[in-house]
C-alpha positions as CSV (number, residue, x, y, z in Angstrom):
1,M,-11.4,13.2,7.1
2,E,-14.8,14.8,6.4
3,R,-16.6,14.9,3.1
4,K,-16.3,18.6,3.0
5,N,-12.7,18.6,3.8
6,I,-11.8,15.9,1.6
7,K,-13.4,17.8,-1.4
8,T,-11.5,21.0,-0.1
9,A,-8.2,19.0,0.0
10,V,-9.0,18.0,-3.8
11,I,-9.4,21.3,-4.8
12,Y,-6.1,22.8,-3.3
13,W,-4.3,19.6,-5.2
14,L,-6.0,20.7,-8.2
15,V,-4.8,24.0,-8.2
16,T,-1.3,23.3,-6.9
17,F,-1.2,20.7,-10.1
18,A,-2.6,23.4,-12.4
19,Y,0.2,25.8,-11.3
20,M,2.8,23.4,-12.0
21,G,1.2,22.9,-15.5
22,I,1.6,26.4,-16.3
23,I,5.3,26.3,-15.1
24,F,5.9,23.4,-17.3
25,W,3.9,25.1,-20.3
26,L,5.8,28.3,-19.7
27,S,9.2,26.3,-20.0
28,S,8.2,24.6,-22.8
29,R,8.1,27.8,-24.6
30,R,10.8,28.9,-26.9
31,G,11.7,32.0,-25.0
32,F,9.7,35.2,-24.8
33,N,10.2,38.8,-26.6
34,F,10.9,40.7,-23.2
35,P,12.2,44.2,-23.6
36,R,16.0,44.1,-22.3
37,L,15.9,43.4,-18.6
38,P,18.4,44.5,-16.3
39,E,21.0,41.5,-15.6
40,N,20.1,38.7,-13.5
41,F,16.4,40.2,-13.5
42,D,14.9,36.7,-14.5
43,K,16.1,35.4,-11.1
44,I,13.7,37.6,-9.3
45,I,10.7,36.5,-11.8
46,H,11.9,32.7,-11.0
47,M,11.7,33.4,-7.0
48,F,7.8,34.8,-7.3
49,I,6.9,31.9,-9.8
50,Y,8.2,29.2,-7.0
51,M,6.7,31.4,-4.1
52,P,3.5,30.6,-4.9
53,L,4.3,26.8,-6.1
54,S,5.8,26.5,-2.5
55,F,2.6,28.2,-0.7
56,L,0.4,25.8,-2.6
57,F,2.1,22.9,-1.9
58,Y,2.1,23.6,1.9
59,R,-1.8,24.5,1.8
60,S,-2.5,21.4,-0.3
61,F,-0.3,19.1,2.5
62,N,-1.9,20.9,5.4
63,K,-5.5,20.4,4.0
64,I,-4.8,16.4,3.9
65,G,-4.0,16.5,7.3
66,I,-0.4,16.6,7.1
67,K,0.9,19.1,10.2
68,R,4.5,17.4,11.0
69,Y,7.2,18.5,8.7
70,V,4.6,20.7,6.4
71,F,6.9,23.4,5.8
72,L,10.1,21.0,5.2
73,M,7.7,18.8,2.6
74,A,6.3,22.5,0.3
75,F,9.8,23.9,0.5
76,L,11.3,20.5,-0.7
77,S,8.5,19.8,-3.3
78,A,8.9,22.7,-4.6
79,T,12.5,22.9,-4.9
80,I,12.6,19.7,-6.5
81,Y,10.0,20.6,-9.3
82,G,12.3,23.9,-9.9
83,I,15.5,21.2,-10.3
84,M,13.2,18.9,-12.6
85,D,12.1,22.0,-14.5
86,E,15.5,23.4,-15.2
87,I,16.7,19.9,-16.2
88,H,13.6,19.7,-18.4
89,Q,14.8,23.2,-20.0
90,L,18.0,21.3,-20.9
91,Y,16.0,19.7,-24.0
92,V,13.8,22.8,-25.1
93,V,15.2,24.6,-28.0
94,G,16.0,28.2,-27.3
95,R,16.1,27.6,-23.3
96,D,18.8,26.6,-21.3
97,A,19.1,25.5,-17.6
98,S,21.4,27.3,-14.5
99,I,22.3,26.8,-11.2
100,G,21.4,30.3,-10.9
101,D,18.0,30.0,-11.6
102,T,17.5,27.0,-9.5
103,I,19.1,28.9,-6.6
104,A,16.2,31.7,-7.4
105,D,13.5,28.8,-7.4
106,F,15.4,27.4,-4.1
107,V,14.7,30.9,-2.5
108,G,11.3,31.4,-4.0
109,A,10.1,28.1,-2.5
110,F,11.7,28.8,1.2
111,F,9.5,32.3,1.3
112,G,6.6,30.6,-0.1
113,A,6.7,28.1,2.4
114,A,7.3,30.6,5.2
115,G,4.4,32.7,3.9
116,A,2.2,29.9,4.3
117,S,3.3,28.9,7.4
118,S,1.9,32.2,9.1
119,F,-1.7,31.5,7.7
120,R,-4.2,30.0,9.8
121,S,-6.2,26.8,9.4
């Protein structure tokens, strides 16, 4: 791997880990004072949070030279992080875990990896 490629890969992974940190931080918050949202609207929010994570995983794996099974690796990495995040929320006062949120994370992870797979380089 060339020096330039290593630098690019490190940047991609740093951004990926930073995004994971933001998700963890948001999940650690007691709650938000949103106006009343339509029922299950939080599932859409979950989807749109995990789409970029999967996209970032895809690009990060790709930048370190992983080409085979990169879609699956990105998708599973984001999905597993979503599951771990739901477990984490069991221990946060004022938060809860739900299968519905996990499914929304799963769907978002799928679409994020699909979107990343359509990019070149």
